[in-house]
Backbone as numpy.savetxt, mean C-alpha at the origin, in Angstrom:
# Nx Ny Nz CAx CAy CAz Cx Cy Cz
-8.00 19.25 -16.50 -7.25 18.00 -16.32 -7.48 17.45 -14.91
-7.75 16.16 -14.81 -7.94 15.51 -13.51 -6.58 15.12 -12.96
-6.03 15.98 -12.10 -4.68 15.76 -11.59 -4.57 14.48 -10.76
-5.52 14.18 -9.84 -5.40 12.95 -9.06 -5.34 11.69 -9.94
-6.16 11.63 -10.98 -6.13 10.48 -11.89 -4.78 10.40 -12.60
-4.25 11.55 -13.02 -2.95 11.57 -13.69 -1.85 11.07 -12.76
-1.93 11.44 -11.49 -0.92 10.99 -10.51 -1.03 9.48 -10.27
-2.26 8.98 -10.21 -2.47 7.53 -10.02 -1.95 6.76 -11.22
-2.25 7.26 -12.42 -1.76 6.62 -13.65 -0.24 6.64 -13.70
0.35 7.75 -13.29 1.81 7.86 -13.25 2.39 6.79 -12.35
1.81 6.61 -11.16 2.30 5.60 -10.22 2.11 4.19 -10.78
1.00 3.96 -11.47 0.74 2.66 -12.06 1.79 2.33 -13.13
2.18 3.32 -13.92 3.16 3.11 -14.99 4.57 2.93 -14.44
4.80 3.42 -13.23 6.11 3.21 -12.61 6.35 1.75 -12.29
5.27 0.99 -12.01 5.41 -0.41 -11.63 6.13 -1.26 -12.68
5.68 -1.27 -13.94 6.42 -2.07 -14.93 7.82 -1.53 -15.19
7.99 -0.21 -15.07 9.32 0.37 -15.26 10.28 -0.15 -14.19
9.83 -0.22 -12.95 10.65 -0.74 -11.86 11.05 -2.19 -12.11
10.09 -2.99 -12.59 10.38 -4.39 -12.88 11.39 -4.54 -14.01
11.22 -3.75 -15.05 12.16 -3.79 -16.17 13.57 -3.42 -15.71
13.65 -2.38 -14.89 14.96 -1.95 -14.38 15.64 -3.07 -13.60
14.89 -3.70 -12.69 15.47 -4.74 -11.84 15.89 -5.97 -12.64
15.02 -6.42 -13.56 15.29 -7.67 -14.27 16.27 -7.50 -15.43
16.34 -6.28 -15.98 17.24 -6.07 -17.12 18.61 -5.56 -16.72
18.66 -4.79 -15.64 19.92 -4.12 -15.29 20.47 -4.51 -13.93
19.74 -5.29 -13.16 20.25 -5.82 -11.91 20.74 -4.76 -10.94
21.93 -4.98 -10.38 22.50 -4.09 -9.37 22.59 -2.64 -9.84
22.87 -2.44 -11.11 23.03 -1.08 -11.64 21.73 -0.28 -11.60
20.61 -0.97 -11.45 19.31 -0.29 -11.49 18.89 0.28 -10.14
19.61 -0.04 -9.08 19.15 0.31 -7.73 18.90 1.81 -7.52
19.79 2.71 -7.95 19.49 4.14 -7.76 18.22 4.58 -8.49
17.99 4.02 -9.66 16.82 4.41 -10.45 15.53 3.86 -9.85
15.61 2.66 -9.26 14.45 2.10 -8.58 14.10 2.95 -7.36
15.11 3.42 -6.64 14.86 4.29 -5.49 14.17 5.58 -5.93
14.64 6.17 -7.01 14.01 7.40 -7.52 12.55 7.14 -7.88
12.30 6.03 -8.56 10.92 5.67 -8.92 10.06 5.46 -7.68
10.64 4.85 -6.65 9.90 4.58 -5.43 9.48 5.88 -4.76
10.38 6.84 -4.68 10.05 8.11 -4.03 9.09 8.93 -4.87
9.23 8.87 -6.19 8.26 9.55 -7.05 6.87 8.95 -6.88
6.83 7.62 -6.76 5.55 6.95 -6.53 4.93 7.35 -5.22
5.76 7.45 -4.18 5.25 7.85 -2.87 4.69 9.27 -2.92
5.39 10.18 -3.56 4.91 11.57 -3.66 3.59 11.63 -4.41
3.48 10.84 -5.47 2.22 10.83 -6.23 1.08 10.30 -5.37
1.39 9.33 -4.50 0.39 8.75 -3.62 -0.07 9.75 -2.57
0.87 10.52 -2.05 0.53 11.53 -1.04 -0.37 12.61 -1.63
0.03 13.10 -2.80 -0.67 14.27 -3.34 -1.96 13.95 -4.08
-2.12 12.72 -4.60 -3.37 12.44 -5.31 -4.57 12.53 -4.36
-4.40 12.01 -3.13 -5.50 12.06 -2.17 -5.77 13.47 -1.67
-4.70 14.21 -1.38 -4.87 15.58 -0.88 -5.55 16.45 -1.92
-5.09 16.36 -3.17 -5.66 17.18 -4.23 -7.11 16.79 -4.50
-7.38 15.48 -4.49 -8.75 15.01 -4.74 -9.71 15.55 -3.69
-9.29 15.56 -2.44 -10.17 16.08 -1.38 -10.35 17.59 -1.50
-9.28 18.30 -1.81 -9.37 19.75 -1.96 -10.27 20.13 -3.14
-10.25 19.29 -4.20 -11.09 19.55 -5.36 -12.47 18.91 -5.23
-12.68 18.23 -4.09 -13.95 17.57 -3.80 -14.32 16.53 -4.87
-13.33 15.77 -5.30 -13.59 14.73 -6.31 -13.12 13.36 -5.81
-12.98 13.22 -4.48 -12.51 11.95 -3.91 -13.64 10.93 -3.87
-14.05 10.48 -5.05 -15.15 9.53 -5.16 -14.69 8.13 -4.80
-15.66 7.24 -4.59 -15.33 5.84 -4.29 -14.54 5.22 -5.44
-14.91 5.56 -6.68 -14.21 5.02 -7.84 -12.75 5.45 -7.85
-12.50 6.71 -7.56 -11.13 7.21 -7.54 -10.32 6.57 -6.42
-10.94 6.42 -5.25 -10.24 5.82 -4.12 -9.93 4.35 -4.37
-10.84 3.66 -5.05 -10.60 2.26 -5.39 -9.44 2.15 -6.38
-9.42 3.05 -7.36 -8.33 3.07 -8.33 -7.00 3.32 -7.63
-7.00 4.25 -6.69 -5.80 4.58 -5.93 -5.32 3.38 -5.12
-6.24 2.70 -4.46 -5.91 1.56 -3.61 -5.30 0.42 -4.42
-5.90 0.10 -5.55 -5.39 -1.01 -6.36 -4.05 -0.66 -7.00
-3.87 0.61 -7.35 -2.59 1.04 -7.90 -1.49 0.94 -6.86
-1.82 1.29 -5.61 -0.85 1.13 -4.51 -0.37 -0.31 -4.42
-1.31 -1.24 -4.49 -0.95 -2.65 -4.39 -0.01 -3.06 -5.52
-0.34 -2.65 -6.75 0.50 -3.00 -7.90 1.89 -2.36 -7.76
1.91 -1.12 -7.33 3.17 -0.39 -7.20 4.09 -1.05 -6.19
3.59 -1.32 -4.98 4.44 -1.91 -3.95 4.79 -3.37 -4.25
3.90 -4.05 -4.94 4.20 -5.43 -5.35 5.36 -5.44 -6.33
5.40 -4.47 -7.24 6.50 -4.40 -8.21 7.83 -4.16 -7.51
7.81 -3.33 -6.47 9.04 -3.09 -5.70 9.44 -4.35 -4.94
8.45 -5.05 -4.38 8.74 -6.29 -3.67 9.35 -7.34 -4.58
8.79 -7.51 -5.78 9.32 -8.47 -6.74 10.73 -8.08 -7.18
10.93 -6.78 -7.37 12.26 -6.29 -7.77 13.28 -6.55 -6.67
12.85 -6.38 -5.41 13.74 -6.66 -4.29 14.10 -8.15 -4.24
13.11 -8.99 -4.53 13.38 -10.44 -4.60 14.42 -10.74 -5.68
14.31 -10.04 -6.81 15.27 -10.24 -7.89 16.67 -9.81 -7.48
16.76 -8.70 -6.74 18.06 -8.16 -6.35 18.64 -8.86 -5.13
17.74 -9.32 -4.21 18.20 -9.93 -2.96 17.44 -11.23 -2.68
17.61 -12.24 -3.52 16.84 -13.48 -3.37 17.10 -14.21 -2.06
18.32 -14.18 -1.56 18.64 -14.88 -0.31 17.92 -14.23 0.86
17.92 -12.92 0.91 17.24 -12.21 1.99 15.75 -12.52 2.00
15.14 -12.48 0.83 13.70 -12.76 0.74 13.41 -14.19 1.15
14.27 -15.10 0.76 14.10 -16.51 1.13 14.21 -16.69 2.64
15.12 -15.95 3.27 15.31 -16.04 4.71 14.06 -15.62 5.47
13.34 -14.63 4.95 12.14 -14.12 5.60 10.87 -14.57 4.88
10.97 -15.66 4.15 9.86 -16.08 3.29 8.58 -16.39 4.07
8.71 -16.97 5.27 7.51 -17.32 6.06 6.69 -16.09 6.39
7.34 -15.05 6.90 6.64 -13.82 7.25 6.08 -13.13 6.01
6.85 -13.15 4.93 6.40 -12.50 3.70 5.19 -13.21 3.12
5.22 -14.54 3.11 4.06 -15.30 2.63 2.85 -15.09 3.53
3.09 -14.93 4.83 1.99 -14.67 5.77 1.31 -13.35 5.43
2.11 -12.33 5.13 1.56 -11.02 4.76 0.77 -11.13 3.46
1.32 -11.84 2.49 0.63 -12.00 1.21 -0.68 -12.77 1.38
-0.66 -13.78 2.25 -1.88 -14.55 2.51 -2.93 -13.68 3.19
-2.50 -12.83 4.11 -3.43 -11.93 4.79 -3.99 -10.89 3.82
-3.14 -10.42 2.91 -3.61 -9.48 1.88 -4.70 -10.13 1.03
-4.45 -11.37 0.63 -5.44 -12.09 -0.17 -6.73 -12.31 0.62
-6.60 -12.61 1.91 -7.78 -12.87 2.74 -8.65 -11.63 2.88
-8.01 -10.44 2.94 -8.78 -9.19 3.01 -9.66 -9.05 1.78
-9.10 -9.35 0.61 -9.86 -9.25 -0.64 -10.97 -10.29 -0.69
-10.65 -11.51 -0.28 -11.65 -12.58 -0.30 -12.82 -12.23 0.62
-12.52 -11.79 1.83 -13.57 -11.43 2.79 -14.41 -10.28 2.24
-13.75 -9.28 1.67 -14.46 -8.12 1.14 -15.38 -8.51 -0.02
-14.89 -9.38 -0.91 -15.72 -9.81 -2.05 -16.90 -10.65 -1.57
-16.66 -11.50 -0.58 -17.75 -12.33 -0.05 -18.81 -11.47 0.62
-18.38 -10.48 1.40 -19.32 -9.66 2.17 -19.98 -8.58 1.32
-19.19 -7.92 0.44 -19.70 -6.73 -0.23 -19.69 -6.81 -1.76
-19.08 -7.85 -2.31 -19.06 -7.99 -3.76 -18.06 -7.09 -4.46
-17.15 -6.49 -3.71 -16.11 -5.66 -4.31 -14.88 -5.66 -3.41
-13.77 -5.17 -3.97 -12.51 -5.23 -3.24 -12.48 -4.21 -2.11
-11.58 -4.45 -1.17 -11.40 -3.55 -0.03 -10.75 -2.24 -0.47
-11.06 -1.17 0.27 -10.51 0.14 -0.06 -10.49 1.00 1.21
-9.83 0.51 2.24 -9.92 1.16 3.55 -8.99 2.37 3.71
-7.82 2.34 3.08 -6.82 3.39 3.27 -6.59 3.63 4.76
-6.47 2.56 5.50 -6.35 2.64 6.96 -5.04 3.29 7.39
-5.07 3.87 8.58 -3.90 4.57 9.13 -2.70 3.62 9.27
-2.94 2.42 9.82 -1.84 1.47 9.99 -1.26 1.02 8.66
-2.09 0.96 7.63 -1.60 0.61 6.30 -0.67 1.69 5.78
-1.02 2.94 6.08 -0.15 4.04 5.66 1.18 3.99 6.42
1.12 3.65 7.70 2.35 3.51 8.47 3.20 2.37 7.92
2.53 1.30 7.49 3.25 0.18 6.88 3.92 0.64 5.59
3.20 1.44 4.81 3.78 1.97 3.58 5.04 2.78 3.84
5.02 3.60 4.89 6.21 4.37 5.24 7.34 3.46 5.69
6.99 2.41 6.44 8.02 1.47 6.89 8.63 0.72 5.70
7.80 0.44 4.70 8.32 -0.19 3.48 9.28 0.74 2.77
8.92 2.01 2.72 9.79 3.00 2.09 11.15 3.03 2.77
11.14 3.06 4.10 12.39 3.09 4.86 13.18 1.80 4.66
12.47 0.66 4.71 13.14 -0.64 4.57 13.76 -0.80 3.19
13.02 -0.45 2.15 13.54 -0.58 0.79 14.66 0.42 0.52
14.57 1.62 1.13 15.65 2.59 0.99 16.93 2.05 1.63
16.78 1.49 2.82 17.93 0.92 3.53 18.53 -0.25 2.76
17.64 -1.09 2.24 18.09 -2.31 1.56 18.69 -2.01 0.19
17.89 -1.32 -0.65 18.33 -1.06 -2.02 19.42 0.00 -2.07
19.30 1.01 -1.20 20.27 2.10 -1.24 21.56 1.82 -0.48
21.47 1.04 0.62 22.64 0.86 1.47 22.96 -0.61 1.76
22.28 -1.52 1.08 22.54 -2.96 1.26 22.41 -3.41 2.71
21.44 -2.81 3.40 21.24 -3.13 4.81 19.78 -3.45 5.05
19.52 -4.59 5.67 18.14 -4.96 5.99 17.87 -4.63 7.46
18.35 -5.47 8.37 18.31 -5.19 9.80 16.96 -4.75 10.34
17.01 -3.76 11.23 15.82 -3.28 11.93 14.75 -2.74 10.98
15.09 -1.92 9.97 14.05 -1.39 9.08 13.24 -2.50 8.40
13.92 -3.54 7.96 13.22 -4.63 7.28 12.34 -5.40 8.26
12.87 -5.65 9.47 12.10 -6.36 10.49 10.87 -5.56 10.89
11.02 -4.24 11.03 9.90 -3.38 11.41 8.82 -3.37 10.32
9.25 -3.38 9.06 8.29 -3.41 7.95 7.46 -4.69 7.99
8.10 -5.80 8.31 7.38 -7.08 8.40 6.38 -7.05 9.55
6.82 -6.55 10.72 5.94 -6.49 11.88 4.74 -5.59 11.62
4.99 -4.39 11.07 3.89 -3.47 10.77 2.98 -4.03 9.68
3.58 -4.79 8.76 2.77 -5.41 7.71 1.77 -6.39 8.29
2.21 -7.20 9.22 1.32 -8.18 9.86 0.24 -7.47 10.68
0.63 -6.46 11.45 -0.33 -5.74 12.29 -1.36 -5.00 11.44
-0.89 -4.32 10.40 -1.81 -3.54 9.56 -2.82 -4.44 8.84
-2.39 -5.65 8.49 -3.32 -6.55 7.81 -4.36 -7.11 8.78
-3.99 -7.32 10.02 -4.98 -7.71 11.03 -6.03 -6.62 11.15
-5.58 -5.37 11.17 -6.49 -4.23 11.26 -7.43 -4.18 10.07
-6.92 -4.38 8.87 -7.75 -4.34 7.66 -8.77 -5.48 7.65
-8.35 -6.65 8.11 -9.30 -7.77 8.18 -10.42 -7.45 9.16
-10.07 -6.88 10.32 -11.09 -6.50 11.30 -12.03 -5.44 10.75
-11.48 -4.47 10.05 -12.32 -3.43 9.43 -13.35 -4.06 8.51
-12.87 -4.95 7.65 -13.75 -5.58 6.66 -14.82 -6.44 7.34
-14.48 -7.09 8.44 -15.44 -7.93 9.15 -16.44 -7.08 9.95
-16.01 -5.94 10.46 -16.86 -5.12 11.31 -17.88 -4.30 10.52
-17.47 -3.77 9.38 -18.36 -2.90 8.61 -19.65 -3.62 8.23
-20.75 -2.90 8.31 -22.04 -3.46 7.87 -22.17 -3.40 6.36
-21.65 -2.34 5.77 -21.73 -2.16 4.32 -20.41 -1.60 3.82
-20.13 -1.81 2.54 -18.86 -1.37 1.97 -18.75 0.15 2.00
-17.60 0.61 2.37 -17.28 2.03 2.28 -15.77 2.17 2.14
-15.32 3.34 1.75 -13.88 3.57 1.59 -13.38 4.55 2.63
-12.06 4.58 2.80 -11.41 5.50 3.74 -11.88 5.31 5.18
-11.57 4.15 5.72 -11.88 3.85 7.12 -10.54 3.75 7.86
-10.22 4.70 8.74 -8.88 4.77 9.32 -8.45 3.58 10.17
-9.39 2.90 10.82 -9.01 1.81 11.72 -10.21 0.93 12.03
-9.95 -0.18 12.72 -11.04 -1.06 13.15 -11.96 -0.32 14.12
-11.40 0.56 14.93 -12.21 1.37 15.85 -13.20 2.25 15.08
-12.72 2.88 14.01 -13.60 3.73 13.21 -14.66 2.89 12.48
-14.28 1.67 12.11 -15.28 0.77 11.50 -16.37 0.46 12.51
-15.99 0.29 13.77 -16.97 0.04 14.83 -17.89 1.24 15.02
-17.32 2.45 14.93 -18.13 3.66 15.03 -19.16 3.70 13.90
-18.72 3.38 12.68 -19.63 3.37 11.54 -20.73 2.31 11.73
-20.36 1.18 12.26 -21.33 0.10 12.49 -22.42 0.55 13.46
-22.05 1.40 14.42 -23.00 1.91 15.41 -23.72 3.17 14.93
-23.43 3.55 13.67 -24.12 4.72 13.11 -23.52 6.05 13.47
-22.29 6.04 13.99 -21.63 7.27 14.38 -20.65 7.70 13.29
-20.68 8.98 12.96 -19.78 9.51 11.94 -18.52 10.08 12.59
-17.49 10.27 11.81 -16.25 10.86 12.31 -15.66 11.73 11.22
-14.87 12.70 11.64 -14.25 13.62 10.70 -13.00 12.99 10.11
-12.89 13.01 8.80 -11.73 12.42 8.13 -10.64 13.48 7.96
-9.42 13.06 8.24 -8.27 13.93 8.13 -7.82 13.98 6.67
-7.70 15.16 6.12 -7.35 15.32 4.70 -5.97 14.78 4.39
-5.08 14.73 5.40 -3.72 14.23 5.18 -3.61 12.72 5.31
-4.59 12.10 5.99 -4.49 10.67 6.26 -5.40 9.84 5.38
-6.20 10.45 4.54 -7.11 9.69 3.70 -6.96 10.06 2.25
């Protein structure tokens, strides 16, 4: 059995479940959405680790993982909009900026390499953790404040990094930790990838 693929599929299937919970059950769904969010995060952590240990971390698998991450977090974002429409509207400019930057990463990658981006960058992972904290604070404790603001700031910074990575690389590759590492690759220098960060 291909455990990493099973974990990715599990996370992908959590996305529609989260949406159904939010739109059908509203406020009552919040504890269940939190459980789904943490299960999704655990699946994301372990699919990469297991794939590397089994030496099956192919470009195809990493692309599948990356796109599933996007679907998963987008479902949580939409669910949060359903539960807290006023809050999302208040921060709509920053949120739309992040979405526009996300789209620009894909557009640039398709123009340059003919396929979607798949960097799994370090700052993107930090943004993912900040989203986890922000959504836990918001959905679990009805508090936005600093966690939500930090998630927005890290979201903007991480997307700048991803855009730079995509512009710097000479050819498409996956698992590039930062714009600095993309520059190393451009100069023909290799680097050791951390099994926990990729």
